[in-house]
TIZA-970369 format. One line per field, with one value per residue (C-alpha): residue number from 1; residue in one letter; x, y, z. Coordinates in steps of 0.001 Angstrom, whole numbers, m for minus. Example, Ala and Ser with C-alpha at 12.3 -4.5 7.8 and 13.67 -1.06 7.14 Angstrom:
<nodes>
gudren: (1 2)
nuse: (a s)
px: (12300 13670)
py: (m4500 m1060)
pz: (7800 7140)
</nodes>
This chain:
<nodes>
gudren: (1 2 3 4 5 6 7 8 9 10 11 12 13 14 15 16 17 18 19 20 21 22 23 24 25 26 27 28 29 30 31 32 33 34 35 36 37 38 39 40 41 42 43 44 45 46 47 48 49 50 51 52 53 54 55 56 57 58 59 60 61 62 63 64 65 66 67 68 69 70 71 72 73 74 75 76 77 78 79 80 81 82 83 84 85 86 87 88 89 90 91 92 93 94 95 96 97 98 99 100 101 102 103 104 105 106 107 108 109 110 111 112 113 114 115 116 117 118 119 120 121 122 123 124 125 126 127 128 129 130 131 132 133 134 135 136 137 138 139 140 141 142 143 144 145 146 147 148 149 150 151 152 153 154 155 156 157 158 159 160 161 162 163 164 165 166 167 168 169 170 171 172 173 174 175 176 177 178 179 180 181 182 183 184 185 186 187 188 189 190 191 192 193 194 195 196 197 198 199 200 201 202 203 204 205 206 207 208 209 210 211 212 213 214 215 216 217 218 219 220 221 222 223 224 225 226 227 228 229 230 231 232 233 234 235 236 237 238 239 240 241 242 243 244 245 246 247 248 249 250 251 252 253 254 255 256 257 258 259 260 261 262 263 264 265 266 267 268 269 270 271 272 273 274 275 276 277 278 279 280 281 282 283 284 285 286 287 288 289 290 291 292 293 294 295 296 297 298 299 300 301 302 303 304 305 306 307 308 309 310 311 312 313 314 315 316 317 318 319 320 321 322 323 324 325 326 327 328 329 330 331 332 333 334 335 336 337 338 339 340 341 342 343 344 345 346 347 348 349 350 351 352 353 354 355 356 357 358 359 360 361 362 363 364 365 366 367 368 369 370 371 372 373 374 375 376 377 378 379 380 381 382 383 384 385 386 387 388 389 390 391 392 393 394 395 396 397 398 399 400 401 402 403 404 405 406 407 408 409 410 411 412 413 414 415 416 417 418 419 420 421 422 423 424 425 426 427 428 429 430 431 432 433 434 435 436 437 438 439 440 441 442 443 444 445 446 447 448 449 450 451 452 453 454 455 456 457 458 459 460 461 462 463 464 465 466 467 468 469 470 471 472 473 474 475 476 477 478 479 480 481 482 483 484 485 486 487 488 489 490 491 492 493 494 495 496 497 498 499)
nuse: (m q p l v r l e e i d k s f p g v q a l k k c k f e l l p g e i h a l v g e n g a g k s t l m k i l a g v y r k d a g r i i l k g r e v e i h n t k h a q e m g i s i i h q e l n l m k h l t a a q n i f i g r e r h p r l g f l v n d v r i n e q a r k l f e m i h l s i d p m e k v a n l r v a k q q m v e i a k a l s f n m d v l i m d e p t s a l s e g e i e d l f r v i r k l r q e g k g i v y i t h r l e e i n q i a d r v t v m r d g e w i e t a p i s e m p l q r i i s l m v g r a i y e t a h i h e d q y a n r e v v l e v k g l r r g k e i r d v s f k l y k g e i l g i a g l m g a g r t e v a r a i f g a d p i e g g e i y i k g r k v e i n h p s v a v h h g v g y l s e d r k q y g l a a s l p v d f n i a l a s l w k f l g w l g i v k d s k i r d n a e r f v q r l q i r t p g v t q l v k n l s g g n q q k v v v a k w l t r n c d i l i f d e p t r g i d v g a k g e i y k l l n e l a d e g k s i i m i s s e l p e i l r m s h r i l v m c e g r l t g e l l a k e a t q e k i m y y a t m r s)
px: (128998 129652 128271 130320 127527 124047 121648 119330 116175 117374 115332 115711 113727 114224 111973 108372 109557 109952 112499 113385 111609 112839 114950 117123 120064 122790 125847 127951 131465 132071 128155 126794 123346 120946 119015 115829 112531 110840 112052 111506 111641 114832 117380 119933 119177 119604 123219 124143 124066 126244 128571 128658 126656 123346 123597 120467 117944 117648 119124 122283 124828 127121 130587 132264 130455 131355 128445 129877 128802 129685 130057 130841 132254 136199 135266 133369 136195 138760 136185 136495 133105 132930 129742 129814 126806 124564 125926 129874 131764 134416 136707 136984 140070 141623 143807 142558 145129 144659 141135 141917 144572 142821 143604 146603 149015 151740 155032 155779 158490 158305 154803 154932 155351 152999 153972 152636 155099 154022 150193 150428 152179 149657 146785 148307 148041 144789 144023 146192 144445 140777 142347 141364 143686 143244 145789 146216 147482 144507 142230 139028 136846 138472 136966 133906 131364 131974 135621 134787 132760 135990 138045 135581 136029 139383 139454 137258 139923 142541 141326 141312 137487 135676 132335 131176 127962 126898 124265 122883 126005 124636 122214 124551 126532 125886 125442 129635 130311 127919 129722 133359 131846 130222 133205 134934 132338 132475 136228 135720 133569 135893 138248 135948 134665 130845 128993 125791 124103 121065 119371 115975 117313 115828 116731 120547 119774 119587 123331 124834 123028 123174 120741 118008 116510 113120 112242 109180 107798 111050 110484 112320 109928 111703 115206 115833 118394 117782 117115 113762 112838 111437 111251 107133 107425 110100 107843 105039 107050 108186 105096 102341 99746 99061 101252 99510 99599 99484 96375 98282 96437 96939 98996 96561 94529 97001 98227 95569 95932 97324 101269 102474 106071 108137 111928 113821 117223 118770 122320 125157 128547 128494 126280 123104 123194 120146 117516 113816 110315 106640 105494 101585 98849 98278 101131 103800 106553 109456 113199 115553 119114 122197 124529 125900 123451 122701 119192 119560 121499 118351 116316 118738 118650 115089 114769 117758 120097 122946 123252 122437 124454 121574 117913 114394 112023 108366 105478 101782 102715 105420 108739 110369 114156 114667 117988 117226 115329 113478 112138 111226 109480 107434 106531 105039 107816 109224 112097 112670 116436 117794 119724 117040 118662 121019 119077 114854 115375 116378 116971 117311 114468 110641 107890 105932 108894 109993 106454 106091 109947 109011 105866 106725 105390 101731 102213 102841 101071 100997 104296 105950 106291 105541 102006 103308 99585 98908 102033 101168 97729 99207 101655 98484 96727 99535 100180 96980 96820 99764 99952 102987 104379 105737 104665 103567 104619 106920 109167 112807 112610 116089 113990 111676 112356 113447 109829 108616 111292 110190 106605 107572 109545 105939 104541 106893 105643 102265 101979 103661 101098 103184 101812 105369 107244 110306 110958 114636 115221 112092 112047 115772 116662 113477 111479 109362 106304 107141 107915 104247 102781 104950 103497 100184 100897 102496 99193 97074 98937 98611 95034 94622 96318 99724 102606 105078 108776 110247 113649 114741 117179 114903 113553 110794 109688 110010 107856 105164 104906 105271 102379 105561 109153 112222 115571 119049 122729 125507 123951 121079 117386 118065 114477 110899 108502 104783 103757 102142 105622 107999 110276 113143 115275 114043 115097 118200 119076 118125 120400 123133 122627 126108 125956)
py: (116445 112595 110859 109037 106753 106234 103301 102024 100029 98061 95577 93644 91228 89467 86581 87951 91528 93446 95899 97639 98261 99763 102209 104933 107223 109460 110808 113244 114120 116487 116560 115681 113894 113236 110025 110155 108305 106381 103365 100714 102950 100843 103531 101393 98380 100535 101645 98060 97353 100234 99419 95051 94149 92579 91550 93695 91353 93113 96569 98425 99841 102561 103862 106575 105875 102138 99519 97210 94410 94627 91187 92027 94841 94270 94316 97639 99074 98382 100276 103211 102666 103043 102681 103625 101809 102933 100800 101093 98249 98500 96260 98036 96678 97291 100787 103024 102643 98740 98832 101450 98906 95694 92677 95276 95193 93179 94017 94621 92656 90298 89615 87228 90464 93254 96384 98906 101490 101898 101782 104329 106596 106336 106452 109455 111510 110491 112315 115381 115287 115918 118178 115140 114917 111242 109371 106476 104377 105200 102019 102341 101819 104784 107186 108743 107631 111071 109904 106499 107572 109927 106401 105193 108195 107648 103820 104925 107325 104738 102789 106008 106066 108596 107390 107588 105936 107787 105962 107721 109325 111804 109813 109525 113155 116011 119498 120204 116724 117413 120433 118483 116078 118300 120285 116609 116014 119710 118932 115631 117097 120379 117140 115728 113152 112188 111701 109795 110983 108836 110659 110766 114135 116458 119859 118724 118765 122257 122646 119925 118555 119892 117677 115474 112064 110958 107340 105805 102007 100626 103537 106354 109242 112406 113807 117821 120338 121423 124965 123429 121407 122713 120477 120419 118771 116534 115051 115347 113093 110775 109774 110289 110372 112905 112917 112216 116030 115830 117465 119125 118468 120935 119137 120834 117792 115557 117433 116261 112392 109746 109892 106466 107262 109243 109373 111266 112031 109227 109706 107940 109857 112558 111138 111545 113915 114408 113870 114124 114107 112848 111015 111100 108855 109413 111501 112218 113290 114693 114594 117186 117949 117993 114408 113631 115627 112016 111507 108042 107207 107997 105901 103154 103334 103484 100415 98879 98153 100076 100428 103623 105213 106323 107586 106309 105087 104959 103293 104090 104974 102281 102376 99718 98578 97959 96327 94329 94823 91612 93519 96969 94753 93209 96388 97449 99067 99160 100145 100910 101641 104042 100705 98985 96499 95837 95718 95704 92934 89725 90741 87254 85684 86024 88877 86846 85513 88807 90390 87506 87700 89570 87586 83817 82293 83583 81310 78069 75430 71594 70386 73971 73626 76682 76855 78532 79443 81612 83478 83659 84634 87294 88580 89152 91089 93353 93379 94559 97308 98779 98791 96737 96243 92678 90129 88149 87674 84794 87329 88140 91203 92022 92322 94924 98688 100898 102393 98748 97398 99771 99043 95422 96514 98300 95455 93425 95534 96204 92136 92587 94719 97668 100709 103051 103183 104870 105681 106417 108142 106507 108257 107444 106285 106215 108623 111377 109050 106509 109024 110200 106639 106568 109886 108867 105591 107054 109244 106893 105024 107752 107928 104798 105567 104533 106522 107674 109315 110254 110855 112809 114836 116601 119654 120065 116450 117088 120079 118396 115813 116615 117400 118504 118614 118400 119499 118028 119420 117320 114860 117291 118402 122117 123001 121952 123560 123378 122572 125781 127474 125977 127169 125641 128944 128171 124570 125392 127699 124785 122421 124867 125795 124154 124235)
pz: (71215 71213 74061 76615 77025 75035 76441 74357 74639 77638 79084 82320 83910 87394 88567 88890 88197 84417 85758 82608 79473 76424 78997 77313 78880 78030 79314 77908 78934 81327 82657 85669 84971 87703 87218 89619 89928 92997 94335 92191 89113 87515 88302 90277 87619 84772 86219 87342 83916 82645 85522 85135 87897 85603 81868 79810 78382 75233 74063 72724 75176 73159 74862 72790 69271 69682 70638 73387 75644 79188 80854 84509 86887 85857 81957 83023 85088 81815 80022 82074 84124 87932 90147 93763 95831 98172 100556 100637 99755 101465 104234 106974 108774 105507 105073 102447 100229 100679 99841 96462 95192 96211 94088 92497 95365 94083 93480 89855 89460 92562 92354 95130 97372 98544 97584 100518 99993 96427 97084 99618 97319 94473 97023 98579 94639 94300 97644 96343 93044 94671 97471 100015 103470 104144 105528 103051 105843 107799 108677 106804 109974 111617 109017 108982 106072 104348 104077 103221 100573 98809 99352 97051 94460 94611 94225 90981 89559 90263 86960 85035 84729 82028 83688 86974 89221 92489 93736 96855 97897 100262 101893 105225 104842 106927 105370 105268 104040 101470 100089 100363 97670 95420 95459 94743 91723 90479 89975 88218 86061 84767 83865 81608 83633 83093 86590 86867 90201 91540 94515 96146 97796 94974 96739 95602 92118 91602 93529 91500 88047 84521 83001 84732 83675 85184 85075 86259 86634 84744 81994 80494 80844 80225 79768 80289 81585 85316 84287 82481 84917 88126 91654 91040 87753 88299 91192 89283 86587 88908 90798 88034 91041 93833 96786 99934 102275 105945 107513 110379 113723 116535 119136 121696 121036 122654 125587 127955 127039 128952 128949 127532 128082 130513 130502 133599 133431 131040 131062 129385 128908 126701 124302 125957 129431 131103 128917 130088 128158 127901 124423 124771 123313 119774 119291 117003 118897 116455 117541 115434 115988 113960 113469 116839 118273 120613 118973 117818 121403 123075 120766 121406 125306 125844 123570 125553 122556 124367 128397 130320 133208 135178 134990 134708 132260 132822 130667 131050 134372 135882 136139 133865 133859 129849 129630 126324 123412 124057 127448 125391 122909 125938 127312 123786 122632 118862 117127 113339 113258 110167 108880 108235 106350 109061 112194 110994 108347 107673 103822 102404 103869 102662 103378 105033 107932 108253 109113 111919 113283 116356 117116 116158 119402 117822 114678 116683 116604 118222 119747 118880 114985 113189 110863 107797 106829 109720 108762 105222 106135 108976 106042 103232 105881 106064 102453 101884 104870 104157 100345 100239 96876 96428 93599 96924 100408 99784 97483 99175 101184 99224 96333 97563 97153 100191 100847 100560 103141 105758 105296 106223 109392 110174 109565 111797 114951 114367 114263 117901 118498 119775 121226 121500 117709 117218 113442 113529 110310 108641 105046 104564 101083 100024 97331 97141 96504 98974 101820 101219 101944 104840 106348 105634 107380 110375 110948 110517 112993 115624 114843 116068 119403 118888 120049 117703 118301 114889 114893 111160 109684 107457 109209 106119 107516 111168 111225 108548 110832 114182 116904 119346 118722 120980 119442 120966 120361 122102 123978 125452 125079 124208 122876 122427 120452 119361 116062 115372 116838 115037 111977 110459 111827 115534 115408 114211 116553 119212 117656 117693 121300 122697 126743)
</nodes>
């Protein structure tokens, strides 16, 4: 069978970084091909070259047996190649149909008019083709993330594509939404489309992929049918090193320690309903629950990012009124949002300045002038301590991998010397190797006496890391489990215990 796509000897460099070195990849018609590797392995870069986002430095792109040069994304779309990025590229104020046909809305004969009736009908046909119930006239802002993902797929189909590249498509989806997505992907496979599926959630690969390609450090490592690649082999090929394993500490070592945070009767509408709990010094307190359970809402309320209707917060035994994040930071509370790019980082600024952002007053000299040398020295200390992989502290944060971006946020709060750290989905969108490094870092922080609240949708992560586990459902705390008694089944029981 002739491949849809074959990439050969692909090289790509960015300033200070060799992103790809003689990489290869092949995609067959009617194939779902998983592409895996650690953050920074070069997966997205390789696929962005195929999609016309980047130009290759060297190598060959062979499309349906013919060598081609792909100049830009429009050129790639004309050749039948579409990409759905991890961060969805939709305009929230426009309708689903308008997003699908953006730039192609004009009336075929009366070019100065926008033909909404035509694009709504065409969008409806696209949705019917993949068995989706989405109103073409619904504004994208009103759709759940899963539906927005489907709009992106419909947009790709509208270009009559043969190759669909999906970069971390399930990172923000629930289990039910993932099943809906898989159903659509399988239907596309039946129609002979080739699908490149980039993911860090390795458990999904066995469910959806036909073959898997592993990359590491910008190089191709191995390609094989999924039946010949057990999970442990994939992980071993990805990381090329031992993965940090948590030595679980029994929670009874923490029970007699100081209570650093106590929440009593926290309330806000249906999102937070009478939530009370304690956090001990040096403890990792896991909070589990399904999407919409209220976990993030509780974290944001404690941090002062959202208002509360009632309840009390005590820090080290003293009642505090936290009505703004600056007040929380003043009391030694740091919050690492699940959306680190929007709420945790200034991505277009360098590493050293990001690390200093929450503590700029520490780096002021005479007449309030910022001392760049102090900011740089501080950043270099944390880059070494947290093993942040960067060419230097002046590297822009947007050029770092997801795991290293997460470490920059941690360094920011450690520079501020926060004693209470709230991690919301700390390993979302990062690979298995970087996860191990984040786990190691969390345990080291707890050993140093930092107290950590860890919110995670991944039950193995909650079970692996937590000393105690709180479970939420529909805004309420429905269960509390000690680490030694917790199982996935018990957590799911409490996570579905509706009032």
